[in-house]
C-alpha positions as CSV (number, residue, x, y, z in Angstrom):
1,X,-10.2,-1.1,-72.4
2,X,-6.8,0.2,-71.7
3,X,-3.8,-1.8,-70.7
4,X,-1.8,-0.4,-67.7
5,X,1.3,0.0,-70.1
6,X,-0.7,2.6,-72.0
7,X,-0.8,5.0,-69.1
8,X,2.7,6.1,-70.0
9,X,1.4,7.6,-73.2
10,X,-1.4,9.4,-71.4
11,X,1.1,10.9,-69.0
12,X,3.2,12.1,-72.0
13,X,0.1,13.7,-73.5
14,X,-0.5,15.6,-70.2
15,X,3.2,16.7,-70.2
16,X,2.8,18.0,-73.8
17,X,-0.4,19.8,-72.8
18,X,1.4,21.4,-69.9
19,X,4.2,22.4,-72.3
20,X,1.6,24.0,-74.6
21,X,0.1,25.9,-71.7
22,X,3.5,27.2,-70.6
23,X,4.0,28.4,-74.1
24,X,0.8,30.4,-73.9
25,X,-1.3,28.0,-75.9
26,X,-4.4,25.9,-75.3
27,X,-3.4,22.8,-73.3
28,X,-3.5,19.9,-75.7
29,X,-0.9,17.2,-76.4
30,X,-0.8,14.0,-78.5
31,X,1.5,11.1,-79.2
32,X,1.5,8.7,-82.2
33,X,2.5,5.1,-81.2
34,X,3.2,2.2,-83.5
35,X,1.9,-1.4,-83.0
36,X,5.1,-2.3,-81.1
37,X,4.5,0.5,-78.6
38,X,7.2,2.9,-79.8
39,X,6.4,6.6,-79.9
40,X,6.9,7.7,-83.5
41,X,5.9,11.4,-83.2
42,X,4.4,13.7,-80.7
43,X,3.2,17.3,-80.7
44,X,1.4,19.9,-78.7
45,X,-1.1,22.6,-79.6
46,X,0.5,25.5,-81.5
47,X,-2.4,27.7,-82.5
48,X,-1.3,30.8,-80.5
49,X,0.8,31.8,-83.5
50,X,-2.4,32.5,-85.5
51,X,-2.9,29.2,-87.4
52,X,-5.9,27.6,-85.8
53,X,-5.3,24.3,-87.6
54,X,-2.1,23.6,-85.7
55,X,-3.8,21.0,-83.4
56,X,-1.4,18.2,-82.4
57,X,-3.8,15.5,-83.7
58,X,-3.9,17.1,-87.1
59,X,-0.1,17.5,-87.2
60,X,0.3,13.8,-86.3
61,X,-2.1,12.8,-89.1
62,X,-0.1,14.9,-91.5
63,X,3.2,13.4,-90.3
64,X,1.8,9.8,-90.5
65,X,0.6,10.4,-94.1
66,X,4.1,11.5,-95.1
67,X,6.1,9.0,-93.1
68,X,4.2,5.7,-92.6
69,X,2.8,3.0,-94.9
70,X,-1.0,2.6,-95.0
71,X,-0.6,-0.7,-93.1
72,X,1.5,0.9,-90.3
73,X,-1.0,3.8,-90.0
74,X,-3.9,1.4,-89.6
75,X,-2.0,-0.4,-86.7
76,X,-1.0,2.8,-84.9
77,X,-2.7,4.5,-82.0
78,X,-3.0,8.2,-81.3
79,X,-3.1,9.1,-77.6
80,X,-4.3,12.6,-76.9
81,X,-5.3,14.8,-74.0
82,X,-8.6,15.8,-75.6
83,X,-11.0,14.2,-77.9
84,X,-10.3,15.1,-81.6
85,X,-12.3,18.0,-82.9
86,X,-14.1,17.4,-86.2
87,X,-11.1,18.7,-88.3
88,X,-8.7,16.3,-86.5
89,X,-11.1,13.4,-86.6
90,X,-11.5,13.8,-90.3
91,X,-7.7,14.1,-90.9
92,X,-7.2,10.9,-88.7
93,X,-9.8,9.0,-90.8
94,X,-8.6,10.3,-94.2
95,X,-5.0,9.2,-93.6
96,X,-6.2,5.8,-92.2
97,X,-4.8,6.0,-88.7
98,X,-6.0,3.3,-86.2
99,X,-7.3,3.7,-82.7
100,X,-7.7,6.9,-80.8
101,X,-7.4,7.1,-77.0
102,X,-8.4,10.4,-75.6
103,X,-8.2,11.5,-71.9
104,X,-11.0,14.1,-71.9
105,X,-14.1,14.3,-74.1
106,X,-15.5,17.1,-76.2
107,X,-18.6,16.9,-73.9
108,X,-16.3,17.5,-70.8
109,X,-14.6,20.4,-72.5
110,X,-18.0,22.0,-73.2
111,X,-19.0,21.5,-69.6
112,X,-15.8,23.0,-68.3
113,X,-16.2,26.0,-70.5
114,X,-19.6,26.5,-69.1
115,X,-18.3,26.2,-65.5
116,X,-15.7,28.8,-66.3
117,X,-18.4,31.0,-67.9
118,X,-16.4,31.5,-71.1
119,X,-18.5,33.6,-73.5
120,X,-16.3,33.1,-76.6
121,X,-17.9,30.3,-78.6
122,X,-15.8,27.6,-80.1
123,X,-15.5,28.1,-83.9
124,X,-16.5,24.5,-84.7
125,X,-19.1,22.4,-83.0
126,X,-17.3,19.7,-81.0
127,X,-18.9,16.4,-82.2
128,X,-17.8,13.1,-80.8
129,X,-15.2,11.4,-83.0
130,X,-17.6,8.6,-84.0
131,X,-19.9,11.1,-85.7
132,X,-17.1,12.3,-88.0
133,X,-15.0,9.1,-88.3
134,X,-17.4,6.2,-87.6
135,X,-15.0,3.4,-88.4
136,X,-12.2,4.5,-86.0
137,X,-11.9,2.6,-82.7
138,X,-12.2,5.2,-79.9
139,X,-11.5,4.8,-76.2
140,X,-12.2,7.7,-73.7
141,X,-12.5,9.5,-71.5
142,X,-10.0,8.1,-69.1
143,X,-10.4,8.9,-65.4
144,X,-8.5,10.0,-63.4
145,X,-6.3,11.6,-66.1
146,X,-9.3,13.7,-67.2
147,X,-9.1,15.7,-63.9
148,X,-5.5,16.6,-64.7
149,X,-6.6,17.9,-68.1
150,X,-9.5,19.8,-66.5
151,X,-7.0,21.5,-64.2
152,X,-4.9,22.6,-67.2
153,X,-7.9,24.1,-69.0
154,X,-8.9,26.0,-65.8
155,X,-5.3,27.2,-65.4
156,X,-5.3,28.4,-69.1
157,X,-8.5,30.5,-68.7
158,X,-7.5,31.9,-65.2
159,X,-4.5,33.5,-66.9
160,X,-6.7,35.4,-69.4
């Protein structure tokens, strides 16, 4: 269950996803928030440069591992526009980050890709976070924010 005060972080994720889209990238954005509610770090997708591991969730896990104590990581929340892929879910769990709140699910992304009739397969099967990181608390998808994320994905693939 989400508290109304958490919607701010979801709106920031969408703004970062829009920023990624405007930069010619896939529309994903994420923020790392400590237990007090302060944004510690944020990022957007940066894979257009050729490094397919430059997902914002992975970057936040890496940042947290280098800048936060294990206790602080466990109490933090990652808010993100899309459910973590298996690589990001593993990184999240390995560094001991806390809760994940995602706006749109991997299942929704697969459905949207089918609706857009995209033929290029995803390089990794998008499993739910719990299948990769079973001990991480996960909340999502979050309507009506998921419709905004859907619109960004459709905008991305209409450009191509």
